[in-house]
Backbone as CSV, one residue per row, in Angstrom:
resi,resn,N_x,N_y,N_z,CA_x,CA_y,CA_z,C_x,C_y,C_z
1,MET,4.879,5.244,10.746,5.846,4.859,9.749,6.243,6.084,8.943
2,SER,7.519,6.235,8.682,7.953,7.419,7.950,7.448,7.376,6.521
3,LEU,7.125,8.535,6.011,6.659,8.620,4.629,7.752,8.187,3.672
4,LEU,9.003,8.481,4.015,10.107,8.095,3.143,10.137,6.590,2.970
5,PHE,10.122,5.857,4.077,10.227,4.406,3.967,9.009,3.845,3.255
6,CYS,7.823,4.372,3.557,6.614,3.899,2.888,6.686,4.180,1.398
7,SER,7.146,5.370,1.046,7.186,5.696,-0.377,8.168,4.797,-1.104
8,VAL,9.254,4.437,-0.443,10.230,3.563,-1.072,9.713,2.130,-1.123
9,THR,9.228,1.609,0.007,8.792,0.219,0.018,7.518,0.017,-0.776
10,CYS,6.609,0.966,-0.720,5.360,0.816,-1.447,5.601,0.855,-2.952
11,ALA,6.636,1.559,-3.381,6.932,1.668,-4.805,7.735,0.472,-5.312
12,GLN,8.305,-0.312,-4.410,9.125,-1.451,-4.817,8.276,-2.521,-5.475
13,LYS,8.839,-3.130,-6.494,8.174,-4.268,-7.122,8.615,-5.529,-6.398
14,GLU,7.851,-6.601,-6.497,8.130,-7.852,-5.787,9.539,-8.358,-6.070
15,LYS,10.050,-8.125,-7.269,11.372,-8.642,-7.630,12.515,-7.845,-6.999
16,ASP,12.224,-6.678,-6.465,13.278,-5.805,-5.962,13.785,-6.215,-4.584
17,TYR,15.064,-6.003,-4.398,15.737,-6.313,-3.150,16.391,-5.054,-2.602
18,TYR,16.623,-5.066,-1.289,17.335,-3.981,-0.630,18.721,-4.473,-0.264
19,LYS,19.704,-3.589,-0.360,21.076,-3.931,-0.008,21.270,-3.772,1.495
20,VAL,21.738,-4.833,2.139,22.087,-4.776,3.559,23.498,-4.206,3.648
21,ILE,23.667,-3.178,4.473,24.994,-2.556,4.595,25.606,-2.751,5.977
22,GLU,24.799,-3.216,6.948,25.351,-3.444,8.283,24.529,-4.482,9.027
23,ILE,25.230,-5.356,9.747,24.610,-6.324,10.650,24.947,-5.820,12.052
24,HIS,23.942,-5.424,12.825,24.202,-4.861,14.156,24.360,-5.955,15.200
25,ASP,23.506,-6.968,15.107,23.537,-8.102,16.028,22.755,-9.222,15.355
26,GLY,22.286,-10.195,16.107,21.606,-11.333,15.512,20.176,-11.088,15.073
27,ASP,19.632,-9.893,15.323,18.254,-9.630,14.895,18.029,-8.204,14.403
28,THR,19.106,-7.487,14.061,18.975,-6.116,13.575,19.997,-5.842,12.477
29,VAL,19.515,-5.262,11.377,20.371,-4.910,10.246,20.027,-3.507,9.761
30,THR,20.872,-2.956,8.912,20.570,-1.702,8.228,20.577,-1.965,6.730
31,VAL,19.539,-1.456,6.049,19.442,-1.584,4.601,19.403,-0.193,3.968
32,VAL,19.790,-0.140,2.696,19.676,1.084,1.919,18.274,1.102,1.332
33,THR,17.521,2.154,1.619,16.159,2.253,1.096,16.092,3.144,-0.131
34,ASN,17.146,3.929,-0.352,17.135,4.835,-1.487,18.582,5.185,-1.814
35,SER,18.923,5.177,-3.080,20.258,5.610,-3.490,20.139,6.343,-4.821
36,PHE,21.140,7.149,-5.100,21.162,7.918,-6.334,22.543,7.765,-6.947
37,LEU,22.611,7.219,-8.152,23.879,6.991,-8.846,24.856,6.194,-7.985
38,GLY,24.320,5.204,-7.269,25.168,4.345,-6.453,25.575,4.922,-5.114
39,ILE,25.124,6.129,-4.808,25.444,6.752,-3.522,24.273,6.519,-2.572
40,PHE,24.566,5.977,-1.389,23.508,5.714,-0.413,22.892,7.032,0.028
41,ALA,21.598,7.188,-0.217,20.921,8.419,0.161,20.142,8.251,1.463
42,LYS,19.506,7.116,1.632,18.716,6.859,2.838,18.941,5.423,3.291
43,THR,18.958,5.246,4.600,19.067,3.899,5.156,17.971,3.712,6.192
44,GLU,17.719,2.465,6.524,16.691,2.133,7.511,17.206,0.981,8.365
45,ARG,17.103,1.147,9.682,17.473,0.068,10.602,16.260,-0.846,10.741
46,ILE,16.474,-2.139,10.547,15.382,-3.114,10.587,15.602,-4.122,11.703
47,ARG,14.581,-4.296,12.519,14.556,-5.315,13.583,13.724,-6.473,13.053
48,LEU,14.309,-7.669,13.013,13.615,-8.841,12.494,12.448,-9.219,13.406
49,ILE,11.271,-9.339,12.834,10.052,-9.668,13.581,10.071,-11.127,14.019
50,GLY,9.535,-11.369,15.230,9.253,-12.733,15.681,10.403,-13.478,16.310
51,ILE,11.578,-12.849,16.348,12.745,-13.542,16.898,13.469,-12.652,17.901
52,ASP,14.251,-13.291,18.754,15.091,-12.585,19.715,16.417,-13.322,19.790
53,ALA,17.445,-12.723,19.229,18.774,-13.333,19.254,19.505,-12.909,20.526
54,PRO,20.453,-13.729,20.970,21.242,-13.336,22.147,21.908,-11.981,21.916
55,GLU,22.007,-11.202,22.990,22.660,-9.902,22.919,24.170,-10.096,22.788
56,LEU,24.854,-9.117,22.213,26.300,-9.240,22.025,27.027,-9.462,23.354
57,GLY,26.480,-8.940,24.443,27.077,-9.139,25.765,26.896,-10.546,26.318
58,GLN,26.051,-11.339,25.685,25.828,-12.725,26.110,26.822,-13.631,25.399
59,LYS,28.044,-13.599,25.889,29.128,-14.342,25.237,29.007,-15.838,25.484
60,PRO,29.311,-16.674,24.486,29.724,-16.329,23.120,28.545,-16.236,22.142
61,TRP,27.327,-16.440,22.638,26.182,-16.614,21.750,25.751,-15.362,21.015
62,GLY,25.967,-14.190,21.601,25.620,-12.955,20.902,26.430,-12.797,19.625
63,ARG,27.726,-13.042,19.718,28.617,-12.958,18.549,28.279,-14.058,17.543
64,LYS,28.004,-15.265,18.040,27.667,-16.377,17.128,26.383,-16.092,16.365
65,ALA,25.401,-15.486,17.029,24.137,-15.151,16.367,24.376,-14.085,15.296
66,LYS,25.157,-13.066,15.625,25.468,-12.013,14.649,26.200,-12.610,13.447
67,ASP,27.172,-13.473,13.707,27.925,-14.097,12.619,27.036,-14.976,11.744
68,HIS,26.074,-15.660,12.369,25.172,-16.520,11.590,24.249,-15.675,10.709
69,LEU,23.739,-14.579,11.260,22.908,-13.688,10.448,23.732,-13.133,9.285
70,LYS,24.970,-12.765,9.548,25.854,-12.272,8.478,26.026,-13.339,7.399
71,LYS,26.217,-14.580,7.799,26.377,-15.680,6.843,25.126,-15.824,5.969
72,LEU,23.946,-15.764,6.583,22.701,-15.875,5.816,22.545,-14.715,4.833
73,ILE,22.910,-13.507,5.257,22.820,-12.327,4.399,23.839,-12.436,3.258
74,GLU,25.054,-12.886,3.583,26.088,-13.052,2.553,25.638,-14.056,1.488
75,GLU,24.973,-15.140,1.926,24.494,-16.153,0.979,23.462,-15.590,0.014
76,SER,22.884,-14.451,0.361,21.904,-13.781,-0.493,22.534,-12.557,-1.176
77,ASP,23.869,-12.552,-1.269,24.604,-11.449,-1.907,24.281,-10.094,-1.286
78,TRP,24.029,-10.073,0.009,23.728,-8.853,0.758,22.454,-8.173,0.258
79,GLN,21.557,-8.956,-0.374,20.301,-8.438,-0.915,19.143,-9.170,-0.246
80,VAL,18.138,-8.424,0.242,16.979,-9.033,0.895,15.688,-8.344,0.459
81,LYS,14.621,-9.125,0.472,13.284,-8.551,0.333,12.808,-8.216,1.736
82,VAL,12.023,-7.173,1.851,11.525,-6.714,3.146,10.008,-6.835,3.145
83,GLU,9.476,-7.573,4.140,8.025,-7.716,4.290,7.614,-7.151,5.639
84,LEU,6.678,-6.211,5.616,6.166,-5.621,6.850,4.957,-6.415,7.329
85,ASP,4.606,-6.228,8.604,3.408,-6.843,9.178,2.490,-5.694,9.603
86,ILE,1.683,-5.890,10.635,0.705,-4.881,11.060,1.385,-3.647,11.653
87,GLN,2.206,-3.845,12.677,2.927,-2.735,13.320,4.258,-2.571,12.608
88,HIS,4.554,-1.357,12.150,5.731,-1.132,11.315,6.974,-0.679,12.059
89,ARG,6.833,-0.166,13.285,7.996,0.320,14.037,7.932,-0.119,15.494
90,ASP,9.127,-0.273,16.080,9.184,-0.580,17.515,9.425,0.705,18.296
91,LYS,9.529,0.588,19.602,9.673,1.775,20.453,11.002,2.501,20.259
92,TYR,11.962,1.866,19.587,13.249,2.502,19.309,13.284,3.139,17.921
93,GLY,12.152,3.077,17.199,12.071,3.681,15.876,12.548,2.797,14.739
94,ARG,12.907,1.549,15.053,13.359,0.641,13.998,12.158,0.097,13.228
95,THR,12.349,-0.149,11.947,11.332,-0.809,11.144,11.284,-2.274,11.553
96,LEU,10.094,-2.810,11.708,9.903,-4.224,12.047,9.576,-4.967,10.756
97,ALA,10.326,-6.041,10.464,10.121,-6.702,9.181,10.580,-8.153,9.185
98,TYR,10.057,-8.869,8.195,10.533,-10.201,7.851,11.475,-9.989,6.672
99,LEU,12.626,-10.640,6.692,13.575,-10.535,5.584,13.613,-11.861,4.829
100,TRP,13.628,-11.768,3.515,13.648,-12.940,2.637,14.908,-12.902,1.792
101,ASP,15.567,-14.054,1.652,16.782,-14.107,0.842,16.433,-14.406,-0.623
102,LYS,17.452,-14.463,-1.459,17.245,-14.679,-2.891,16.761,-16.085,-3.216
103,LYS,16.895,-17.009,-2.270,16.408,-18.370,-2.476,14.954,-18.527,-2.040
104,GLY,14.358,-17.436,-1.552,12.974,-17.482,-1.103,12.810,-17.935,0.338
105,ARG,13.911,-17.980,1.088,13.853,-18.387,2.495,13.705,-17.161,3.384
106,MET,12.900,-17.296,4.438,12.772,-16.211,5.396,13.952,-16.278,6.365
107,ILE,14.702,-15.215,6.435,15.893,-15.174,7.279,15.517,-15.244,8.757
108,ASN,14.424,-14.603,9.160,13.969,-14.661,10.552,13.785,-16.128,10.955
109,TYR,13.077,-16.880,10.110,12.816,-18.298,10.353,14.131,-19.068,10.459
110,MET,15.046,-18.816,9.537,16.314,-19.551,9.517,17.121,-19.316,10.798
111,MET,17.051,-18.105,11.345,17.770,-17.828,12.588,17.250,-18.694,13.729
112,VAL,15.934,-18.880,13.796,15.339,-19.734,14.830,15.624,-21.199,14.520
113,ARG,15.413,-21.595,13.277,15.572,-23.005,12.868,17.005,-23.495,13.071
114,ASP,17.972,-22.596,12.842,19.384,-22.971,12.982,19.886,-22.861,14.420
115,GLY,19.006,-22.415,15.341,19.371,-22.367,16.751,20.140,-21.132,17.176
116,PHE,19.941,-20.004,16.485,20.646,-18.785,16.852,19.718,-17.673,17.326
117,ALA,18.428,-17.998,17.501,17.466,-17.032,18.022,16.289,-17.789,18.632
118,LEU,15.608,-17.123,19.549,14.395,-17.644,20.177,13.178,-16.979,19.551
119,ILE,12.028,-17.593,19.714,10.784,-16.952,19.306,10.558,-15.744,20.219
120,TYR,10.104,-14.644,19.613,9.822,-13.429,20.375,8.646,-12.748,19.686
121,THR,7.455,-13.198,20.008,6.256,-12.731,19.338,5.606,-11.603,20.120
122,ILE,5.402,-10.483,19.432,4.726,-9.340,20.037,3.556,-8.971,19.129
123,PRO,2.323,-9.268,19.580,1.156,-8.894,18.773,1.161,-7.386,18.528
124,PRO,0.698,-6.940,17.376,-0.095,-7.680,16.386,0.727,-8.369,15.301
125,ASN,2.067,-8.330,15.388,2.904,-8.922,14.338,3.070,-10.427,14.557
126,VAL,2.050,-11.176,14.144,2.021,-12.623,14.406,1.806,-13.451,13.137
127,LYS,2.029,-12.862,11.985,1.731,-13.517,10.710,2.364,-14.905,10.578
128,TYR,3.604,-15.074,11.026,4.323,-16.341,10.843,4.619,-17.058,12.159
129,VAL,3.854,-16.772,13.194,4.155,-17.331,14.514,4.178,-18.859,14.496
130,GLU,3.295,-19.499,13.735,3.289,-20.970,13.677,4.596,-21.499,13.086
131,TRP,5.101,-20.827,12.061,6.391,-21.216,11.472,7.493,-21.149,12.521
132,PHE,7.502,-20.049,13.280,8.551,-19.866,14.276,8.463,-20.910,15.390
133,ILE,7.253,-21.237,15.806,7.064,-22.266,16.845,7.626,-23.597,16.363
134,GLU,7.305,-23.965,15.142,7.809,-25.225,14.578,9.331,-25.197,14.435
135,ALA,9.871,-24.067,13.986,11.321,-23.936,13.816,12.047,-24.109,15.151
136,GLN,11.526,-23.479,16.205,12.168,-23.582,17.516,12.053,-25.001,18.067
137,LYS,10.907,-25.623,17.863,10.712,-26.997,18.315,11.750,-27.925,17.667
138,LEU,11.948,-27.783,16.369,12.919,-28.625,15.656,14.353,-28.327,16.098
139,ALA,14.689,-27.043,16.248,16.042,-26.674,16.687,16.345,-27.252,18.068
140,ARG,15.351,-27.197,18.961,15.531,-27.761,20.312,15.715,-29.272,20.256
141,GLN,14.854,-29.945,19.483,14.945,-31.402,19.361,16.304,-31.831,18.814
142,GLU,16.806,-31.057,17.855,18.082,-31.391,17.210,19.279,-30.801,17.950
143,LYS,19.005,-30.105,19.062,20.053,-29.494,19.883,21.000,-28.620,19.062
144,LYS,20.406,-27.751,18.250,21.190,-26.843,17.409,21.499,-25.547,18.151
145,GLY,22.683,-25.012,17.890,23.054,-23.684,18.393,22.847,-23.522,19.882
146,ILE,22.002,-22.554,20.248,21.768,-22.218,21.656,21.125,-23.350,22.442
147,TRP,20.618,-24.356,21.762,19.954,-25.483,22.422,20.920,-26.620,22.741
148,ARG,22.199,-26.445,22.418,23.204,-27.466,22.744,23.376,-27.586,24.257
149,LYS,24.079,-28.604,24.647,24.342,-28.834,26.079,25.004,-27.612,26.723
150,ASP,25.943,-27.005,26.017,26.640,-25.813,26.542,26.044,-24.537,25.942
151,GLY,24.753,-24.559,25.694,24.065,-23.467,25.009,23.788,-22.251,25.874
152,LEU,22.877,-21.447,25.377,22.517,-20.188,26.016,21.952,-20.430,27.415
153,GLU,22.461,-19.689,28.391,22.040,-19.881,29.774,20.867,-19.001,30.177
154,GLU,20.674,-17.887,29.479,19.652,-16.918,29.865,19.006,-16.333,28.615
155,LYS,17.675,-16.263,28.607,16.976,-15.660,27.470,17.446,-14.224,27.280
156,PRO,17.524,-13.765,26.029,17.934,-12.372,25.800,17.049,-11.368,26.549
157,SER,15.752,-11.620,26.619,14.851,-10.690,27.316,15.195,-10.603,28.805
158,GLU,15.572,-11.716,29.419,15.978,-11.712,30.827,17.312,-10.994,30.995
159,TRP,18.238,-11.229,30.063,19.538,-10.575,30.109,19.373,-9.060,30.017
160,ARG,18.466,-8.581,29.120,18.239,-7.141,28.971,17.672,-6.509,30.228
161,LYS,16.834,-7.236,30.965,16.291,-6.699,32.212,17.405,-6.426,33.217
162,LYS,18.417,-7.301,33.248,19.529,-7.133,34.166,20.578,-6.144,33.637
163,ASN,20.530,-5.894,32.327,21.506,-5.015,31.667,20.760,-4.018,30.770
164,PRO,20.005,-3.092,31.392,19.189,-2.167,30.580,20.034,-1.190,29.763
165,ARG,19.418,-0.726,28.655,20.080,0.298,27.820,20.133,1.591,28.617
166,HIS,21.166,2.363,28.376,21.316,3.637,29.094,20.873,4.784,28.245
């Protein structure tokens, strides 16, 4: 974990929020970790722990997942709390985190519960796995989002195997 991000997050008080400045897809955002006089000094790309949203190439669900994450972030005035788990970074260098909105809701959970992401648990980051299992079970039962009759045809992980990053 970078010392910069640790120094910023470790110094944050519980009441503090980070400004989201970009939604990359349904499970990745960029937040400002440090600013000076309103000028963004440092940013951090965050991959939401425990979920896997459809890739943008998985039309139309990739775009729908990104739009839903944007809606959840907008409802929190583009401000989120960041909670880390055991492993802080993935193999692409992104920070792994749970995001919480101003209403106290976990955004990762809401993405699964609303049917715009699947459970994607990678140990040791398993703190909320039971929540995610329950959220996915309810979304499936209620046929929300990707669980609809005309829903997602292929898991994002399977789609990535057929369409690897270059």
